[in-house]
DOKOLSE-26777 format. One record per residue (C-alpha): residue in three letters; z, y, x. Coordinates in nm, 4 decimals. Example, Ala and Ser with C-alpha at 12.3 -4.5 7.8 and 13.67 -1.06 7.14 Angstrom:
# residues 2
PT resn       up    north     east
PT  ala   0.7800  -0.4500   1.2300
PT  ser   0.7140  -0.1060   1.3670
***
This chain:
# residues 510
PT resn       up    north     east
PT  met  -0.6951  -0.6583   4.2585
PT  leu  -0.3188  -0.6627   4.2883
PT  pro  -0.1166  -0.9350   4.4627
PT  ser  -0.0692  -1.2233   4.2186
PT  glu   0.3108  -1.1853   4.2278
PT  leu   0.2725  -0.8397   4.0711
PT  leu   0.0830  -0.9690   3.7672
PT  val   0.2582  -0.8622   3.4466
PT  ala   0.1640  -1.0698   3.1420
PT  lys   0.3160  -1.2456   2.8453
PT  val   0.2091  -1.5684   2.6789
PT  lys   0.2098  -1.6231   2.3056
PT  gly   0.0433  -1.8962   2.1033
PT  gly  -0.1640  -2.0240   2.3926
PT  arg  -0.2989  -1.6782   2.4673
PT  ile  -0.2176  -1.4510   2.7611
PT  tyr  -0.1691  -1.0763   2.7207
PT  pro  -0.1679  -0.8611   3.0394
PT  gly   0.0868  -0.5810   3.0502
PT  tyr  -0.1555  -0.2920   3.0324
PT  leu  -0.0203   0.0604   3.0765
PT  ser  -0.0972   0.3289   2.8213
PT  pro  -0.1481   0.6991   2.8948
PT  asp   0.1559   0.7765   2.6784
PT  ala   0.5097   0.8449   2.7974
PT  pro   0.7069   0.6886   2.9622
PT  glu   0.4354   0.5092   3.1617
PT  arg   0.2480   0.8302   3.2254
PT  thr   0.5720   0.9881   3.3442
PT  leu   0.6305   0.6954   3.5812
PT  ala   0.2797   0.7327   3.7263
PT  ala   0.3307   1.1073   3.7715
PT  arg   0.6623   1.0533   3.9551
PT  leu   0.5107   0.8049   4.1994
PT  ile   0.2117   1.0315   4.2637
PT  ser   0.4538   1.3164   4.3317
PT  leu   0.6490   1.0937   4.5724
PT  tyr   0.3376   1.0259   4.7820
PT  ser   0.2159   1.3863   4.7596
PT  lys   0.5442   1.5121   4.9087
PT  ser   0.5642   1.2454   5.1815
PT  pro   0.3104   1.3331   5.4545
PT  gly   0.4877   1.2765   5.7865
PT  lys   0.7213   1.0135   5.6416
PT  lys   0.7222   0.6486   5.7377
PT  lys   0.5939   0.3865   5.4972
PT  ser   0.9432   0.2344   5.4880
PT  glu   1.0907   0.5667   5.3753
PT  ile   0.8425   0.5955   5.0902
PT  ser   0.9122   0.2352   4.9890
PT  glu   1.2856   0.3026   4.9799
PT  ala   1.2299   0.6048   4.7568
PT  ala   1.0111   0.3926   4.5258
PT  lys   1.2861   0.1307   4.5041
PT  glu   1.5182   0.3973   4.3711
PT  ile   1.2689   0.4554   4.0906
PT  glu   1.2613   0.0779   4.0307
PT  ser   1.6396   0.0734   3.9960
PT  glu   1.6221   0.3142   3.7039
PT  gly   1.5283   0.0323   3.4707
PT  asn   1.1574   0.0160   3.5511
PT  asp   0.9798  -0.3174   3.5956
PT  phe   0.9636  -0.3618   3.9737
PT  arg   0.6224  -0.5302   3.9410
PT  val   0.4781  -0.2240   3.7681
PT  val   0.6267   0.0181   4.0226
PT  arg   0.5081  -0.1895   4.3172
PT  gly   0.1661  -0.2399   4.1568
PT  leu   0.1243   0.1365   4.1177
PT  cys   0.2472   0.1903   4.4745
PT  thr  -0.0056  -0.0667   4.5974
PT  leu  -0.2836   0.1419   4.4437
PT  leu  -0.1386   0.4625   4.5884
PT  asp  -0.1179   0.2978   4.9322
PT  arg  -0.4930   0.2395   4.9111
PT  arg  -0.5407   0.6126   4.8607
PT  ser  -0.3248   0.6866   5.1660
PT  val  -0.3906   0.6931   5.5377
PT  phe  -0.1001   0.5613   5.7435
PT  glu  -0.1275   0.6017   6.1167
PT  val   0.0613   0.5006   6.4291
PT  arg   0.2570   0.7963   6.5706
PT  ser   0.3184   0.7101   6.9338
PT  pro   0.1861   0.8604   7.2613
PT  val   0.1770   0.5106   7.4123
PT  asp   0.0454   0.1813   7.2826
PT  pro   0.3519   0.0146   7.1217
PT  gln   0.2325  -0.3305   7.2191
PT  val   0.1958  -0.2313   7.5849
PT  leu   0.5351  -0.0591   7.5684
PT  arg   0.6991  -0.3763   7.4318
PT  glu   0.5438  -0.5852   7.7056
PT  lys   0.6808  -0.3444   7.9678
PT  val   1.0292  -0.3428   7.8187
PT  phe   1.0637  -0.7168   7.7753
PT  glu   0.9105  -0.8143   8.1079
PT  gln   1.2109  -0.6533   8.2827
PT  gly   1.4288  -0.9476   8.1992
PT  ala   1.6270  -1.0728   7.9042
PT  pro   1.8767  -1.0982   7.7633
PT  val   2.0381  -0.7615   7.8161
PT  leu   2.4101  -0.8050   7.7569
PT  asp   2.5587  -0.4608   7.8080
PT  glu   2.4740  -0.1041   7.7113
PT  gly   2.4351   0.0078   8.0703
PT  lys   2.1678  -0.2504   8.1463
PT  arg   1.9963  -0.1722   7.8163
PT  trp   1.9755   0.1964   7.8999
PT  glu   1.8431   0.1131   8.2465
PT  val   1.5597  -0.0969   8.0990
PT  leu   1.4649   0.1746   7.8491
PT  ser   1.4782   0.4416   8.1190
PT  asn   1.2518   0.2423   8.3498
PT  ala   1.0000   0.1911   8.0705
PT  ala   1.0168   0.5595   7.9770
PT  ala   0.9542   0.6656   8.3361
PT  asn   0.6590   0.4313   8.3590
PT  phe   0.4898   0.5931   8.0557
PT  gly   0.6178   0.9501   8.1097
PT  val   0.8203   0.9740   7.7877
PT  asn   1.1869   1.0455   7.7171
PT  pro   1.4174   0.7411   7.7242
PT  glu   1.5566   0.8468   7.3849
PT  asp   1.2093   0.8162   7.2308
PT  val   1.1284   0.4684   7.3583
PT  leu   1.3007   0.3001   7.0634
PT  asn   1.0987   0.5156   6.8203
PT  tyr   0.7702   0.4176   6.9814
PT  leu   0.8572   0.0516   7.0418
PT  trp   0.7633  -0.0699   6.6882
PT  ala   0.5558   0.2242   6.5672
PT  asp   0.2539   0.0019   6.4970
PT  leu   0.4299  -0.2143   6.2364
PT  pro   0.3071  -0.1435   5.8801
PT  glu   0.6414  -0.0128   5.7580
PT  glu   0.6805   0.2136   6.0617
PT  arg   0.3442   0.3852   6.0261
PT  val   0.3435   0.7442   5.9054
PT  leu   0.1626   0.8893   5.6050
PT  ala  -0.1062   1.1165   5.7480
PT  ser  -0.3022   1.2003   5.4317
PT  phe  -0.3079   1.1130   5.0632
PT  cys  -0.5854   1.1433   4.8067
PT  glu  -0.3951   1.2384   4.4927
PT  pro  -0.5137   1.0852   4.1635
PT  thr  -0.4285   1.2071   3.8161
PT  pro  -0.1685   1.0015   3.6263
PT  asp  -0.4362   0.8828   3.3823
PT  ser  -0.6734   0.7709   3.6556
PT  leu  -0.3886   0.5834   3.8280
PT  leu  -0.3006   0.4049   3.5037
PT  ala  -0.6680   0.3222   3.4445
PT  ser  -0.7025   0.1788   3.7973
PT  tyr  -0.3861  -0.0230   3.7422
PT  asn  -0.5256  -0.1760   3.4215
PT  leu  -0.8521  -0.2642   3.5970
PT  ser  -0.6699  -0.4182   3.8936
PT  met  -0.4420  -0.6100   3.6559
PT  thr  -0.7442  -0.7604   3.4790
PT  gln  -0.9098  -0.8497   3.8090
PT  thr  -0.5892  -1.0210   3.9236
PT  leu  -0.5717  -1.2168   3.6000
PT  leu  -0.9354  -1.3268   3.6244
PT  phe  -0.8783  -1.4583   3.9741
PT  arg  -0.7314  -1.7611   3.7960
PT  ala  -1.0123  -1.7864   3.5399
PT  thr  -1.1999  -2.1115   3.4872
PT  phe  -1.4874  -1.9178   3.3308
PT  leu  -1.5698  -1.5674   3.2106
PT  gly  -1.7810  -1.5118   2.9006
PT  ile  -1.9381  -1.1643   2.8935
PT  ser  -2.1245  -0.9894   2.6126
PT  val  -2.2482  -0.6352   2.6732
PT  lys  -2.4864  -0.3965   2.5033
PT  gly  -2.6992  -0.1522   2.6967
PT  asn  -2.8961  -0.1992   3.0185
PT  pro  -2.8775  -0.5812   3.0251
PT  arg  -3.1111  -0.6077   3.3242
PT  ala  -2.8648  -0.4120   3.5407
PT  met  -2.5919  -0.6565   3.4397
PT  leu  -2.8104  -0.9582   3.5178
PT  arg  -2.9064  -0.8117   3.8562
PT  ala  -2.5387  -0.7539   3.9358
PT  val  -2.4430  -1.1118   3.8447
PT  lys  -2.7252  -1.2424   4.0569
PT  arg  -2.6639  -1.0247   4.3595
PT  leu  -2.2914  -1.0902   4.3600
PT  gly  -2.3759  -1.4553   4.4116
PT  leu  -2.1917  -1.5719   4.0996
PT  met  -2.2610  -1.8997   3.9248
PT  tyr  -2.3833  -1.8107   3.5793
PT  ser  -2.5649  -1.9275   3.2721
PT  ile  -2.7317  -1.6877   3.0328
PT  arg  -2.6500  -1.7602   2.6715
PT  ala  -2.8791  -1.5023   2.5152
PT  val  -3.0808  -1.1913   2.5893
PT  glu  -3.1716  -0.9972   2.2777
PT  gly  -3.2994  -0.6426   2.2949
PT  asp  -3.0429  -0.4378   2.4850
PT  ser  -2.7737  -0.7080   2.4655
PT  val  -2.6958  -0.9951   2.6968
PT  ser  -2.4418  -1.2776   2.6802
PT  ile  -2.3552  -1.4517   3.0063
PT  thr  -2.1056  -1.7148   3.1086
PT  val  -1.9888  -1.6906   3.4683
PT  glu  -1.8028  -1.9696   3.6398
PT  gly  -1.4490  -1.8601   3.7281
PT  pro  -1.2781  -1.8855   4.0686
PT  ala  -1.0418  -2.1529   3.9322
PT  ser  -1.3410  -2.3809   3.8723
PT  met  -1.4421  -2.3693   4.2387
PT  ile  -1.3626  -2.6447   4.4805
PT  lys  -1.3691  -2.4065   4.7793
PT  leu  -1.4454  -2.0453   4.8794
PT  thr  -1.2109  -1.9322   4.6013
PT  glu  -1.1078  -1.6000   4.7571
PT  arg  -1.4604  -1.4907   4.8360
PT  tyr  -1.5849  -1.5950   4.4948
PT  gly  -1.2912  -1.4286   4.3204
PT  thr  -1.3678  -1.1040   4.5017
PT  ser  -1.7275  -1.1194   4.3797
PT  leu  -1.6087  -1.1714   4.0226
PT  ala  -1.3701  -0.8758   4.0600
PT  lys  -1.6646  -0.6559   4.1608
PT  leu  -1.8460  -0.7520   3.8406
PT  leu  -1.5723  -0.6364   3.6037
PT  pro  -1.6190  -0.2581   3.6519
PT  leu  -1.9868  -0.3028   3.5701
PT  val  -1.8949  -0.4746   3.2420
PT  leu  -1.6578  -0.1916   3.1501
PT  glu  -1.9339   0.0638   3.2068
PT  ser  -2.1003  -0.0510   2.8849
PT  lys  -1.9961   0.1283   2.5665
PT  asp  -1.9784  -0.2000   2.3788
PT  trp  -1.8468  -0.5036   2.5648
PT  glu  -1.6432  -0.8163   2.5137
PT  ile  -1.5016  -1.0715   2.7579
PT  arg  -1.3476  -1.4119   2.6914
PT  ser  -1.1898  -1.6411   2.9425
PT  gln  -0.9459  -1.9208   3.0090
PT  ile  -0.6760  -1.8522   3.2666
PT  ser  -0.5131  -2.1311   3.4659
PT  arg  -0.1369  -2.0706   3.4987
PT  gly   0.1427  -2.2804   3.6465
PT  gln   0.1568  -2.5169   3.9406
PT  phe   0.2662  -2.8596   4.0623
PT  gly   0.0854  -3.0502   3.7888
PT  arg   0.2086  -2.8283   3.5055
PT  lys  -0.0941  -2.6067   3.4759
PT  arg  -0.1894  -2.4612   3.1380
PT  leu  -0.5131  -2.3085   3.0263
PT  leu  -0.4498  -1.9858   2.8382
PT  asp  -0.7045  -1.7946   2.6338
PT  phe  -0.7793  -1.4368   2.7296
PT  his  -0.9804  -1.1994   2.5144
PT  leu  -1.0507  -0.8315   2.5589
PT  ser  -1.3100  -0.5927   2.4186
PT  ser  -1.4015  -0.2275   2.4248
PT  ser  -1.2504  -0.1934   2.0750
PT  asp  -0.8995  -0.2773   2.2084
PT  gly  -0.8677   0.0748   2.3474
PT  val  -0.7249  -0.0196   2.6889
PT  leu  -0.7516   0.2663   2.9381
PT  phe  -0.9985   0.1767   3.2164
PT  pro  -1.1714   0.3887   3.4814
PT  glu  -1.5032   0.5452   3.3934
PT  val  -1.7658   0.3859   3.6148
PT  arg  -2.1409   0.4013   3.6490
PT  ile  -2.3507   0.0972   3.7273
PT  gln  -2.4969   0.1386   4.0695
PT  asp  -2.7545  -0.0787   4.2275
PT  val  -2.5545  -0.3513   4.3979
PT  glu  -2.6684  -0.3982   4.7508
PT  tyr  -2.7327  -0.7412   4.8894
PT  asp  -2.4021  -0.9199   4.8515
PT  ser  -2.5348  -1.2192   5.0344
PT  ser  -2.6069  -1.1576   5.4007
PT  val  -2.8304  -1.4657   5.3887
PT  glu  -3.0605  -1.3054   5.1310
PT  glu  -3.0536  -0.9645   5.3018
PT  ser  -3.1381  -1.1155   5.6372
PT  phe  -3.4231  -1.3172   5.4922
PT  ala  -3.5770  -1.0170   5.3110
PT  arg  -3.5565  -0.7995   5.6216
PT  arg  -3.7124  -1.0604   5.8506
PT  phe  -3.9863  -1.1563   5.6042
PT  arg  -4.0962  -0.7963   5.5408
PT  ala  -4.1179  -0.7401   5.9162
PT  met  -4.3826  -1.0160   5.9325
PT  glu  -4.6360  -0.8064   5.7312
PT  thr  -4.8049  -1.0994   5.5600
PT  lys  -5.0464  -1.0679   5.2675
PT  trp  -4.7614  -1.1703   5.0390
PT  asn  -4.5507  -0.9028   4.8768
PT  leu  -4.1815  -0.9977   4.8555
PT  leu  -4.0193  -0.9181   4.5203
PT  arg  -3.6442  -0.9322   4.4575
PT  glu  -3.5303  -1.0865   4.1297
PT  pro  -3.8790  -1.0864   3.9827
PT  gly  -3.7635  -1.1469   3.6251
PT  leu  -3.6346  -1.4100   3.3876
PT  ile  -3.7889  -1.7552   3.3535
PT  glu  -3.7058  -1.9335   3.0300
PT  thr  -3.6709  -2.3114   3.0563
PT  pro  -3.5558  -2.5655   2.7963
PT  ala  -3.2349  -2.6000   3.0010
PT  gly  -3.1613  -2.2261   3.0118
PT  ile  -3.2771  -1.9001   3.1635
PT  leu  -3.3374  -1.8853   3.5378
PT  ile  -3.3475  -1.5718   3.7551
PT  pro  -3.5068  -1.6579   4.0904
PT  asp  -3.3816  -1.4670   4.3944
PT  phe  -3.7279  -1.3769   4.5232
PT  ala  -4.0967  -1.4137   4.4505
PT  phe  -4.3849  -1.3974   4.6952
PT  glu  -4.6789  -1.2292   4.5212
PT  met  -5.0422  -1.2084   4.6246
PT  gly  -5.3376  -1.1270   4.4012
PT  gly  -5.1522  -1.2166   4.0833
PT  his  -5.0213  -1.5441   4.2258
PT  arg  -4.6486  -1.5991   4.2631
PT  ile  -4.4332  -1.8466   4.4487
PT  tyr  -4.0646  -1.8225   4.3620
PT  leu  -3.7756  -1.8697   4.6034
PT  glu  -3.4232  -1.9647   4.4998
PT  val  -3.1442  -1.9525   4.7592
PT  val  -2.8626  -2.1882   4.6646
PT  gly  -2.5295  -2.0123   4.7170
PT  phe  -2.1971  -2.0862   4.5451
PT  trp  -2.1929  -2.4156   4.3603
PT  thr  -1.9866  -2.6812   4.1953
PT  pro  -2.1183  -3.0281   4.1086
PT  glu  -2.1527  -2.9209   3.7431
PT  tyr  -2.3319  -2.5988   3.8334
PT  leu  -2.5593  -2.7891   4.0680
PT  glu  -2.6552  -3.0248   3.7865
PT  lys  -2.7371  -2.7301   3.5595
PT  lys  -2.9489  -2.5712   3.8325
PT  ile  -3.1414  -2.8907   3.8944
PT  ser  -3.1859  -2.9364   3.5207
PT  lys  -3.3406  -2.5898   3.4918
PT  leu  -3.5660  -2.6464   3.7908
PT  asn  -3.6724  -2.9806   3.6468
PT  ser  -3.7774  -2.8121   3.3238
PT  leu  -3.9703  -2.5204   3.4719
PT  pro  -4.2856  -2.4270   3.2792
PT  pro  -4.5930  -2.6007   3.4241
PT  gly  -4.7891  -2.4141   3.6882
PT  leu  -4.4938  -2.2372   3.8522
PT  ala  -4.4624  -2.2778   4.2289
PT  phe  -4.1036  -2.2908   4.3505
PT  val  -3.9256  -2.3141   4.6843
PT  val  -3.5525  -2.3859   4.7041
PT  ala  -3.3567  -2.2930   5.0174
PT  val  -3.0466  -2.5097   5.0422
PT  asn  -2.7518  -2.4522   5.2720
PT  arg  -2.6715  -2.7872   5.4312
PT  ser  -2.2983  -2.7215   5.4035
PT  leu  -2.3161  -2.6614   5.0277
PT  ala  -2.5491  -2.9152   4.8781
PT  ser  -2.7694  -3.2110   4.9515
PT  ala  -3.1325  -3.1085   4.9768
PT  asp  -3.2301  -3.4538   4.8472
PT  arg  -3.0931  -3.3580   4.5059
PT  phe  -3.3595  -3.0876   4.4811
PT  arg  -3.6359  -3.2953   4.6312
PT  gly  -3.5861  -3.5251   4.3364
PT  ala  -3.6947  -3.2371   4.1161
PT  gly  -4.0322  -3.2294   4.2933
PT  leu  -3.9676  -2.8924   4.4558
PT  asn  -4.0448  -2.7572   4.7994
PT  val  -3.7105  -2.7604   4.9780
PT  val  -3.6112  -2.5703   5.2919
PT  glu  -3.2772  -2.6473   5.4524
PT  phe  -3.0758  -2.3964   5.6530
PT  asp  -2.7433  -2.3616   5.8296
PT  his  -2.6854  -1.9874   5.8734
PT  glu  -3.0055  -1.8116   5.7653
PT  val  -3.3142  -1.9114   5.5690
PT  pro  -3.5798  -2.0007   5.8293
PT  leu  -3.9111  -1.8140   5.8110
PT  arg  -4.1374  -2.0696   5.9725
PT  pro  -4.1426  -2.3399   5.7005
PT  ile  -4.1783  -2.0749   5.4298
PT  leu  -4.4646  -1.9010   5.6112
PT  glu  -4.6328  -2.2392   5.6494
PT  leu  -4.5944  -2.2985   5.2750
PT  leu  -4.7395  -1.9559   5.1972
PT  glu  -5.0271  -2.0052   5.4396
PT  ala  -5.1163  -2.3371   5.2785
PT  ala  -5.0880  -2.1796   4.9330
PT  glu  -5.3056  -1.8858   5.0400
PT  lys  -5.5746  -2.1192   5.1708
PT  ser  -5.5698  -2.3196   4.8498
PT  ile  -5.5822  -2.0038   4.6356
PT  leu  -5.8803  -1.8611   4.8255
PT  glu  -6.0678  -2.1913   4.7997
PT  glu  -5.9995  -2.2080   4.4267
PT  glu  -6.1064  -1.8492   4.3767
PT  ser  -6.4255  -1.9034   4.5758
PT  lys  -6.5128  -2.1930   4.3463
PT  lys  -6.4386  -1.9766   4.0455
PT  leu  -6.6688  -1.6983   4.1687
PT  arg  -6.9417  -1.9220   4.3058
PT  asn  -7.1791  -1.8583   4.0149
PT  leu  -7.0629  -1.5068   3.9429
PT  glu  -7.3319  -1.2630   3.8340
PT  phe  -7.1561  -0.9317   3.8396
PT  glu  -7.3167  -0.6537   3.6360
PT  pro  -7.1347  -0.3210   3.6749
PT  thr  -7.1297  -0.0864   3.3779
PT  ala  -6.9904   0.2248   3.5473
PT  asp  -7.0936   0.4478   3.8357
PT  val  -6.7693   0.3699   4.0211
PT  val  -6.6155   0.0228   3.9909
PT  asp  -6.2671  -0.0294   4.1338
PT  leu  -6.2838  -0.3898   4.2534
PT  met  -5.9040  -0.4058   4.2902
PT  glu  -5.8635  -0.3515   3.9175
PT  thr  -6.1562  -0.5835   3.8443
PT  ala  -6.0066  -0.8617   4.0549
PT  val  -5.6749  -0.8347   3.8696
PT  gly  -5.8608  -0.8653   3.5394
PT  met  -6.0484  -1.1719   3.6649
PT  gly  -5.7325  -1.3343   3.8022
PT  val  -5.8596  -1.3502   4.1604
PT  ser  -5.7714  -1.1683   4.4790
PT  cys  -5.9572  -0.8492   4.5664
PT  glu  -6.0368  -0.9958   4.9070
PT  thr  -6.2175  -1.2952   4.7525
PT  leu  -6.4066  -1.0803   4.5001
PT  ile  -6.5259  -0.8378   4.7673
PT  gly  -6.6367  -1.1286   4.9843
PT  arg  -6.8370  -1.2801   4.6973
PT  ile  -7.0001  -0.9498   4.5927
PT  gly  -7.0715  -0.8698   4.9568
PT  glu  -7.2998  -1.1740   4.9722
PT  ser  -7.5371  -1.0126   4.7186
PT  pro  -7.4307  -0.6678   4.5921
PT  pro  -7.5674  -0.5711   4.2466
PT  lys  -7.9025  -0.3973   4.2626
PT  gly  -7.8694  -0.0206   4.2752
PT  tyr  -7.5082  -0.0268   4.3979
PT  leu  -7.3381   0.0327   4.7320
PT  leu  -7.0331  -0.1766   4.8250
PT  ala  -6.7878   0.0549   5.0072
PT  gly  -6.4400  -0.0787   5.0685
PT  lys  -6.2985  -0.1851   4.7351
PT  tyr  -6.5524   0.0167   4.5351
PT  leu  -6.8974  -0.0476   4.3968
PT  ile  -7.0808   0.2870   4.3723
PT  ser  -7.4072   0.3454   4.1880
PT  glu  -7.6993   0.5151   4.3634
PT  arg  -7.6631   0.8115   4.1280
PT  met  -7.2987   0.8521   4.2273
PT  val  -7.3865   0.8054   4.5955
PT  ser  -7.6223   1.1052   4.5663
PT  glu  -7.3446   1.3121   4.4091
PT  leu  -7.0985   1.2131   4.6832
PT  leu  -7.3490   1.2999   4.9544
PT  ser  -7.4037   1.6352   4.7858
PT  ile  -7.0285   1.7004   4.8079
PT  leu  -7.0240   1.6030   5.1730
PT  ser  -7.3136   1.8388   5.2458
PT  ser  -7.1028   2.1348   5.1352
PT  glu  -6.7437   2.0273   5.2171
PT  arg  -6.5978   1.9466   5.5575
PT  ser  -6.2250   1.9590   5.4809
PT  leu  -6.0745   1.6136   5.4256
PT  ser  -5.8249   1.7423   5.1695
PT  ala  -6.1017   1.9133   4.9681
PT  val  -6.3211   1.5996   4.9750
PT  glu  -6.0291   1.3769   4.8763
PT  lys  -5.9606   1.5984   4.5765
PT  arg  -6.3216   1.5906   4.4561
PT  phe  -6.3667   1.2162   4.5201
PT  lys  -6.0478   1.1347   4.3303
PT  ala  -6.1778   1.3337   4.0336
PT  leu  -6.4719   1.0898   4.0286
PT  gly  -6.2454   0.7807   4.0334
PT  ile  -6.2312   0.7166   4.4087
PT  lys  -5.8673   0.7172   4.5190
PT  asp  -5.9174   0.5631   4.8644
PT  val  -6.1802   0.7826   5.0289
PT  phe  -6.1805   0.6437   5.3840
PT  pro  -6.3795   0.3195   5.3310
PT  val  -6.6211   0.5122   5.1092
PT  leu  -6.6739   0.7764   5.3776
PT  asp  -6.7359   0.4951   5.6234
PT  gly  -6.9869   0.3342   5.3863
PT  leu  -7.1703   0.6646   5.3488
PT  gly  -7.1959   0.7099   5.7256
PT  tyr  -6.9146   0.9602   5.7804
PT  ser  -6.5905   0.9588   5.9756
PT  val  -6.2793   1.1780   5.9966
PT  lys  -6.2014   1.3932   6.2972
PT  trp  -5.8290   1.4602   6.3150
PT  ala  -5.6865   1.7759   6.4728
PT  gly  -5.3260   1.6915   6.3880
PT  leu  -5.1229   1.4960   6.1368
PT  ser  -5.2116   1.7131   5.8382
PT  pro  -5.5172   1.6297   5.6228
PT  glu  -5.5601   2.0063   5.5840
PT  ser  -5.6720   2.0270   5.9453
PT  ala  -5.8875   1.7107   5.9407
PT  glu  -6.2642   1.7488   5.9337
PT  ile  -6.5308   1.5121   5.8074
PT  val  -6.8230   1.4576   6.0454
PT  lys  -7.1481   1.2628   6.0349
PT  lys  -7.1413   0.9551   6.2531
***
């Protein structure tokens, strides 16, 4: 983004048009001149470069455009403090010697004393005294862009600056819609999905101007989304921009699409890391607990009569899921939409909502009949683990009832009970426990496999001729046994390790 005072735009018929730069002359020439200025300025102070840029401004160029381009070039520059002593410490030493100094002789005496204290020349003290101020810092290095890439970055920054005053942002993109939805979710934006059809998605994101607080942080998140929109070959955005102040605000329409031909940077959608430290912290701490529940991030879309919902997490075990939604940014209207969606969830879905006490009243969600966990700084593990433990107990009891009268009749020599359990909609643990009570006649239960007597004979024949673990694994896998260790145990064998490599491991009779 650029500072708001550098926004260049015109208004016509209730619509706002940003002053985008084209790759044609004279704008390309202007970009090339400013790049050249920075490229030739290593060793110069920031103030000297700014003065040179002002000369370019005075040649009839829009000062906002010149300063906007310089802002982007500053971000590609490294300015450093050039002083052998800490300027702040030097100032303290100079000014602690008494003030005011009313004659040149006394002034020179003060500077000389300070210079002697730090071992520098008195003539250099004035150069070092303010060397840490932004305008006094010296250009150490500069990453030179091409004129076109500078103009493209300017256009992107201009759009981001404009959208910082948006009340909403409507986005339609084609291609890789799931990546776009993940980005919206992970950036912590308030959104509603209008439609998902094939490789297209239409989303409405609340704008920073609709927020009642946290505007800067939210606006930054929205700015991060824009490059991802532009990555699509076919995109369109619509918005309303709030302009004016002191009770004279106007809402102006803004519309832009890929067909408008504005020069933007070429970007590639990358997996957005956790934008919310709350979610990242929770995921890290939960996975460290090593429960039976697998934690999934953004486990998919849930369609409700009130709109599409994308939960933050899901806890999954044996085909059962419990969803977790962490309430982040919100406005009263967005909160109502969220509650409306949660109230209209399809039957049978288990849901937990973690609510930050400073953002919303947990009672609003309790009214929706949901499990609610409140937090101040991070989502607590204990109440969620207790919920999962209770759910696990209930699931196992229900599965045990379901399998109570099970008469399992295998039809293959090797039966993978993990796959069977998934097909039956129960956990593998429960199925193995039930079959273990009375294994089918003629079958051996070994780990998660049921193995026929005929296959047991074949496996024992292999073990009579092979001792290498890697060789046995290869032959067992060819027969449908991917996890050989519990099967070896069931057949009365163990593994003797001589190192970390399976190549050196030997199978021995117990």
